[in-house]
C-alpha positions as CSV (number, residue, x, y, z in Angstrom):
1,M,-0.2,0.0,0.1
2,L,2.6,2.6,1.0
3,H,4.5,2.3,-2.1
4,R,7.0,4.8,-3.8
5,Y,5.1,5.0,-7.0
6,P,6.8,5.3,-10.3
7,K,7.3,8.9,-11.4
8,R,4.6,8.3,-14.2
9,V,1.8,8.2,-11.4
10,A,2.7,11.8,-10.3
11,I,3.1,13.2,-13.9
12,I,-0.3,11.3,-15.1
13,M,-2.3,12.7,-12.0
14,L,-1.0,16.2,-12.5
15,V,-1.8,16.2,-16.4
16,L,-5.3,15.2,-15.3
17,T,-5.7,17.8,-12.7
18,L,-4.6,20.5,-15.0
19,L,-6.7,19.3,-17.7
20,V,-9.7,19.3,-15.4
21,A,-8.7,22.8,-13.8
22,V,-8.6,24.3,-17.4
23,F,-11.9,22.9,-18.4
24,P,-13.6,26.4,-18.8
25,L,-11.0,27.2,-21.3
26,W,-11.4,24.4,-23.5
27,G,-15.0,23.0,-22.5
28,P,-17.0,25.4,-24.6
29,A,-15.1,24.6,-27.9
30,V,-15.7,20.9,-27.4
31,F,-19.3,20.7,-25.7
32,G,-20.7,23.9,-27.1
33,D,-24.1,24.6,-25.6
34,Q,-23.8,21.7,-23.1
35,V,-20.9,23.1,-21.5
36,D,-23.0,24.2,-18.4
37,F,-24.2,20.7,-18.0
38,I,-20.8,19.2,-18.5
39,Q,-19.2,21.5,-15.9
40,E,-21.8,20.6,-13.3
41,K,-21.2,16.8,-14.0
42,L,-17.5,17.6,-13.6
43,T,-18.1,19.0,-10.3
44,L,-20.1,16.3,-9.1
45,M,-17.4,13.8,-10.2
46,V,-14.8,15.8,-8.1
47,I,-17.2,15.7,-4.9
48,L,-17.7,12.0,-5.4
49,A,-14.0,11.7,-5.8
50,L,-13.5,13.2,-2.3
51,F,-16.0,10.8,-1.2
52,A,-14.4,7.8,-2.7
53,M,-11.2,8.7,-1.3
54,S,-12.5,9.1,2.1
55,L,-13.6,5.4,2.1
56,D,-10.0,4.2,0.6
57,L,-8.7,5.1,4.0
58,L,-11.1,2.5,5.6
59,V,-11.1,-0.3,2.8
60,G,-7.8,0.2,1.2
61,I,-5.5,1.5,3.9
62,V,-7.1,-0.3,7.3
63,G,-9.0,-3.2,5.5
64,L,-12.3,-2.4,6.9
65,V,-14.7,-2.5,4.3
66,S,-17.8,-0.4,5.1
67,L,-21.3,-0.7,3.5
68,G,-22.8,2.3,5.7
69,H,-20.3,5.1,4.4
70,A,-23.1,7.2,2.9
71,L,-24.2,7.7,6.5
72,F,-21.6,10.5,6.9
73,F,-22.0,11.8,3.4
74,G,-25.6,12.3,4.2
75,I,-24.6,13.7,7.6
76,G,-22.8,16.4,5.9
77,A,-25.6,17.2,3.6
78,Y,-28.5,17.3,6.3
79,T,-26.2,19.4,8.8
80,L,-25.8,21.9,6.1
81,A,-29.6,22.0,5.1
82,L,-30.8,22.0,8.4
83,A,-28.4,24.9,10.0
84,S,-28.8,26.9,6.9
85,P,-31.1,30.0,7.2
86,D,-34.2,30.1,5.3
87,Y,-34.0,33.4,3.6
88,S,-30.1,34.3,3.9
89,A,-26.8,32.5,3.3
90,A,-25.1,30.8,6.0
91,S,-21.3,31.7,6.6
92,L,-19.0,29.0,5.7
93,W,-16.7,30.0,8.4
94,W,-18.9,28.4,10.9
95,M,-21.0,26.1,8.6
96,L,-17.7,24.0,7.7
97,P,-16.5,23.6,11.5
98,L,-20.1,22.7,12.3
99,V,-20.2,19.8,9.7
100,I,-16.8,18.7,10.9
101,A,-17.8,18.7,14.5
102,V,-21.1,16.9,13.9
103,S,-19.8,14.1,11.5
104,A,-16.8,13.6,14.0
105,M,-19.0,13.2,17.0
106,T,-21.2,10.6,15.0
107,A,-18.4,8.8,13.5
108,L,-16.9,8.5,17.0
109,M,-20.2,7.2,18.7
110,V,-20.7,4.6,15.8
111,G,-16.9,3.7,15.5
112,L,-16.9,2.8,19.3
113,L,-19.5,0.1,18.7
114,V,-18.5,-1.1,15.2
115,I,-14.6,-0.9,15.3
116,R,-14.2,-4.2,17.5
117,T,-16.0,-6.3,14.7
118,K,-14.0,-7.7,11.8
119,G,-15.0,-9.0,8.5
120,I,-18.5,-9.6,7.5
121,F,-19.6,-8.4,11.1
122,F,-18.0,-5.2,10.2
123,I,-19.9,-5.0,7.0
124,M,-23.0,-5.7,8.7
125,T,-22.9,-3.4,11.4
126,T,-21.9,-0.4,9.3
127,L,-24.8,-1.4,7.2
128,A,-27.1,-1.7,9.9
129,F,-26.1,2.0,11.2
130,G,-26.5,3.5,7.9
131,Q,-30.1,2.0,7.2
132,M,-31.0,2.9,10.8
133,F,-30.1,6.7,10.2
134,F,-31.8,6.3,6.4
135,Y,-35.1,5.2,8.1
136,F,-34.8,7.7,10.9
137,I,-34.4,10.6,8.4
138,S,-37.1,9.4,6.0
139,T,-39.7,9.3,8.6
140,S,-38.8,12.5,10.5
141,Q,-40.8,15.8,9.9
142,F,-37.9,17.9,11.0
143,A,-35.9,16.5,8.2
144,G,-38.6,16.7,5.5
145,G,-39.3,12.9,5.4
146,T,-38.7,11.2,2.1
147,D,-38.6,15.0,0.2
148,G,-35.7,16.1,2.1
149,V,-34.5,19.4,2.9
150,F,-34.0,22.4,0.5
151,I,-31.2,24.8,0.7
152,M,-32.2,28.0,-0.7
153,F,-28.7,29.9,-0.8
154,R,-25.2,28.4,-1.1
155,P,-22.9,29.3,2.1
156,S,-21.2,32.9,1.7
157,V,-17.1,33.2,2.2
158,T,-16.9,37.0,3.5
159,V,-14.6,38.9,5.6
160,G,-16.6,41.8,6.8
161,E,-18.4,43.4,3.8
162,A,-15.8,41.7,1.1
163,T,-16.9,38.5,-0.4
164,L,-14.0,36.3,-0.9
165,L,-15.7,33.6,-3.0
166,D,-19.0,33.7,-4.7
167,L,-19.9,30.1,-4.3
168,S,-23.4,30.8,-6.1
169,D,-21.4,31.1,-9.3
170,P,-20.9,27.6,-10.8
171,Q,-17.2,28.1,-12.0
172,T,-16.0,29.3,-8.5
173,F,-17.9,26.6,-6.8
174,F,-16.4,24.2,-9.3
175,Y,-12.9,25.5,-8.2
176,F,-13.7,25.5,-4.8
177,C,-14.6,21.7,-4.9
178,L,-11.3,21.0,-6.8
179,G,-9.3,22.8,-4.2
180,L,-11.0,20.9,-1.4
181,L,-10.2,17.5,-3.5
182,I,-6.8,18.4,-3.9
183,A,-6.3,19.4,-0.2
184,G,-8.0,15.9,0.8
185,Y,-5.8,14.0,-1.4
186,L,-2.5,15.8,0.0
187,F,-3.6,15.3,3.5
188,L,-4.5,11.5,3.0
189,R,-1.3,11.0,1.1
190,W,0.8,12.7,4.0
191,L,-1.3,11.0,6.6
192,T,-0.8,7.3,5.1
193,R,3.0,7.8,4.6
194,S,3.4,8.9,8.2
195,Y,3.9,6.9,11.4
196,F,0.3,6.8,12.1
197,G,-0.2,5.6,8.5
198,Q,2.6,2.9,8.8
199,V,0.7,1.5,11.9
200,L,-2.5,1.3,10.0
201,D,-0.7,-0.3,7.2
202,G,0.7,-2.9,9.7
203,I,-2.9,-3.4,11.3
204,H,-4.2,-4.1,7.7
205,D,-1.4,-6.8,7.1
206,N,-1.5,-8.2,10.6
207,E,-3.7,-7.0,13.5
208,H,-2.5,-9.6,15.9
209,R,1.0,-8.9,15.5
210,M,0.7,-5.2,16.0
211,Q,-1.1,-6.0,19.0
212,T,1.6,-8.3,20.2
213,L,4.0,-5.5,19.5
214,G,2.1,-3.1,21.9
215,Y,-0.2,-1.0,19.8
216,A,-3.4,-0.3,20.8
217,T,-5.0,-1.0,17.4
218,H,-8.4,-0.3,18.5
219,G,-7.4,3.2,18.9
220,Y,-5.9,3.8,15.4
221,K,-8.8,2.3,13.8
222,L,-11.1,4.3,15.5
223,A,-9.1,7.4,14.7
224,A,-9.0,6.4,10.9
225,F,-12.8,5.8,11.2
226,V,-13.4,9.3,12.4
227,I,-11.1,10.8,9.9
228,S,-12.9,9.0,7.2
229,G,-16.2,10.1,8.3
230,V,-15.3,13.7,8.4
231,I,-13.9,13.9,5.0
232,A,-16.9,12.1,3.8
233,A,-19.1,14.4,5.4
234,I,-17.4,17.3,3.8
235,A,-18.1,15.6,0.6
236,G,-21.8,15.3,1.5
237,M,-21.9,19.1,2.5
238,L,-20.6,19.9,-1.1
239,A,-23.1,17.9,-2.7
240,A,-25.9,19.4,-0.8
241,M,-24.5,22.8,-1.9
242,Q,-24.4,22.1,-5.5
243,Y,-27.9,20.6,-5.9
244,G,-29.6,22.7,-3.3
245,F,-31.2,19.9,-1.3
246,A,-30.4,17.0,1.2
247,N,-32.3,14.0,0.6
248,P,-32.6,10.4,2.3
249,A,-31.2,8.6,-0.7
250,Q,-27.7,10.2,0.4
251,L,-27.9,8.2,3.4
252,G,-28.9,4.8,2.0
253,W,-26.8,1.5,1.1
254,H,-27.3,2.3,-2.6
255,A,-24.9,5.3,-2.2
256,S,-22.5,3.2,0.0
257,G,-22.5,0.5,-2.8
258,E,-22.0,3.1,-5.5
259,V,-18.9,4.6,-3.8
260,L,-17.4,1.1,-3.1
261,M,-17.7,0.4,-6.8
262,M,-15.8,3.4,-7.7
263,L,-13.1,2.4,-5.0
264,I,-12.8,-1.2,-6.7
265,L,-12.9,0.4,-10.3
266,G,-10.1,2.8,-9.4
267,G,-7.8,0.7,-7.0
268,M,-8.0,0.5,-3.4
269,G,-5.1,1.5,-1.0
270,T,-3.6,4.0,-3.5
271,I,-5.4,7.2,-2.4
272,F,-5.3,8.7,-6.1
273,G,-7.1,5.6,-7.5
274,P,-10.5,6.3,-6.0
275,I,-10.5,9.8,-7.6
276,L,-9.9,8.0,-11.2
277,G,-12.7,5.5,-10.1
278,A,-15.1,8.2,-9.5
279,F,-14.5,10.1,-12.9
280,A,-14.5,6.6,-14.6
281,Y,-17.8,5.5,-12.8
282,E,-19.7,8.7,-13.4
283,I,-18.5,8.6,-17.3
284,L,-19.6,5.1,-17.8
285,L,-22.8,5.9,-15.9
286,Y,-23.7,8.8,-18.2
287,V,-23.0,6.7,-21.3
288,F,-24.8,3.9,-20.4
289,E,-27.7,6.0,-19.3
290,H,-28.0,7.3,-22.9
291,L,-27.6,4.0,-24.5
292,T,-30.4,1.9,-23.0
293,I,-32.8,2.0,-20.0
294,H,-31.0,-1.5,-18.8
295,W,-28.0,0.6,-18.1
296,P,-27.6,-1.3,-14.4
297,I,-26.6,-4.5,-16.4
298,L,-24.0,-2.8,-18.5
299,M,-22.9,-1.1,-15.4
300,G,-22.7,-4.6,-13.6
301,L,-20.9,-6.3,-16.2
302,T,-18.4,-3.3,-16.4
303,I,-17.7,-3.8,-12.7
304,I,-17.3,-7.5,-12.9
305,G,-15.2,-7.3,-15.8
306,A,-12.9,-4.7,-14.1
307,V,-12.5,-6.9,-11.2
308,L,-11.4,-9.9,-13.6
309,V,-9.2,-8.1,-15.7
310,L,-8.0,-5.4,-13.5
311,P,-7.9,-6.8,-9.8
312,R,-5.9,-3.6,-8.7
313,G,-8.1,-1.3,-10.7
314,I,-7.0,1.5,-13.0
315,A,-4.6,2.6,-10.4
316,G,-2.7,-0.8,-10.6
317,L,-2.6,-0.4,-14.5
318,I,-0.9,2.8,-14.3
319,I,1.6,1.6,-11.4
320,A,2.5,-1.8,-13.4
321,P,1.6,-1.9,-16.9
322,P,1.2,-5.2,-18.4
323,G,4.3,-4.6,-20.6
324,E,6.4,-3.6,-17.7
325,K,9.4,-5.9,-16.9
326,S,9.6,-7.9,-13.9
327,A,12.8,-6.5,-12.7
328,D,10.8,-3.0,-12.5
329,T,8.5,-4.7,-10.3
330,S,11.0,-6.2,-8.1
331,R,12.7,-2.6,-7.9
332,R,9.4,-1.3,-6.6
333,K,8.6,-4.0,-4.0
334,S,12.3,-3.0,-2.6
335,E,11.1,0.3,-2.3
336,T,7.9,-0.5,-0.4
337,V,7.4,0.6,3.0
338,S,6.8,-2.4,5.3
339,P,5.1,-0.8,8.2
340,V,5.0,-4.2,10.0
341,D,8.7,-4.4,9.9
342,A,9.0,-0.8,10.8
343,S,6.7,-1.4,13.7
344,A,9.1,-4.0,15.1
345,Q,11.6,-1.3,15.5
346,P,11.5,0.9,18.9
347,V,8.9,3.6,18.9
348,A,11.7,6.1,19.7
349,A,13.9,4.9,16.8
350,Q,11.0,5.5,14.3
351,N,10.3,9.0,15.7
352,K,13.8,9.9,15.2
353,E,13.8,8.6,11.7
354,G,10.5,10.5,10.9
């Protein structure tokens, strides 16, 4: 997981990021009158990429497969919707900390109950909590029931009387979401390569051995669970800002299943793979929906094919292309950080090295 990836990975991701960032320059020439719609879809892809990246911290890094991750996505959306004034814009300066605080407390409470389970039991308990919240929101009048809650104004970003960002402008909002995605990627990349990330990697490989070495693995997993939930909630807040409403469907297991498919398609445990998976999934979804009303069959066959042909996802195809020599593979393995072995060293020595 904590590999030193080939330079082509950084180059490809940088090129793709720049291509997305300059979309307003080349978009009108390619899509014409549909450029506004395509930019809206591109913004959604960026938001879902942040959502998928948060799940990768649990599934790919720690090894905890969750089917209730949409719970935090929905919490971010509903926190924004319920806390926003009816006839004026909320301030992002206090709305973002509120979303972080509510999602962190929820993730902490849920995590304390589910983090001691493993395997299929963890999957089922996260699914159960997600569905509990889904039905609670769906039947609650304060949350609008099945209709959800509408948001009249996007939060404002001001200092005094000066407006720093006009998030009501689609292009500004697009760049705002892209900036948060890049910030989220850099944070998770730093986190997974830190001492904390090495311990999480060791837990993924062999939790019993890490416990034998003296690590409080439950605490590390709980911290990762909370961080993952907070990032997912920020993505949910962005989704509610884009479409102007929060809906119970954002909490359901279907949303959790879709983001898990994005993760599988992109490549687990790579951090950048989920970004590619989210974009690929949404592009395929758009194409299939315009081909036939039976698009779920095509999507299902595509995911099955990806699992069989690309077991490491799109990211694996970039990291180790089919024509790459085995010698290069051996070199990359030698550069792999082995957190379990590193964990066997004295903690003081590791801190000194860090």
